[in-house]
C-alpha positions as CSV (number, residue, x, y, z in Angstrom):
1,M,29.3,-3.3,16.6
2,V,32.7,-4.0,15.0
3,Y,36.3,-3.8,15.5
4,R,38.2,-2.2,13.1
5,P,41.4,-4.3,11.9
6,E,43.5,-1.0,11.3
7,D,43.1,0.5,14.7
8,H,41.3,-2.0,16.8
9,Q,38.7,0.8,17.7
10,S,35.2,-0.2,18.2
11,T,32.6,1.3,15.9
12,M,29.9,1.1,18.5
13,G,27.3,4.1,18.4
14,A,25.0,5.4,20.8
15,Y,21.7,7.0,21.2
16,V,21.9,10.8,21.9
17,G,19.0,12.8,22.9
18,R,17.5,14.8,26.0
19,T,16.1,13.3,29.1
20,K,12.6,14.6,30.6
21,N,11.3,13.9,34.2
22,E,7.9,11.5,33.5
23,G,6.3,10.2,36.7
24,G,9.6,10.7,38.8
25,K,11.8,8.9,36.3
26,G,14.2,10.0,33.6
27,V,12.9,9.2,30.2
28,M,14.8,9.9,27.2
29,V,13.0,12.2,24.5
30,N,14.0,13.6,21.1
31,Y,16.7,10.8,20.6
32,R,18.4,9.5,17.7
33,Y,20.9,6.8,17.2
34,L,24.4,7.9,15.9
35,D,26.7,5.1,14.1
36,G,30.1,5.3,15.8
37,A,31.8,4.4,12.1
38,K,31.0,7.7,11.0
39,F,32.9,9.5,13.7
40,Q,36.1,7.8,13.4
41,P,38.9,9.0,11.5
42,S,39.5,7.2,7.9
43,Q,41.8,4.2,7.6
44,A,44.1,6.7,5.6
45,E,44.3,9.0,8.6
46,V,44.9,6.3,11.0
47,K,47.6,4.9,9.0
48,K,49.1,8.4,8.9
49,L,48.8,9.0,12.9
50,R,50.1,5.6,13.5
51,A,53.4,6.4,11.2
52,A,53.9,9.4,13.5
53,D,53.6,7.5,16.6
54,K,56.3,5.0,15.6
55,A,58.6,8.0,14.6
56,D,58.1,9.3,18.1
57,A,58.8,6.1,20.0
58,P,62.3,5.7,21.8
């Protein structure tokens, strides 16, 4: 996990899948790990959005 310097957002990923009842317990099946960095806006997009926030500030 990394904190991006441009927006201080974590790149923490997550396991995504389905749960199955196995012996009375929930077990994750058909899962995969999704890297959080792949789902965040690019550095250029963050810069553009931050500029818009500053323009709207009082």
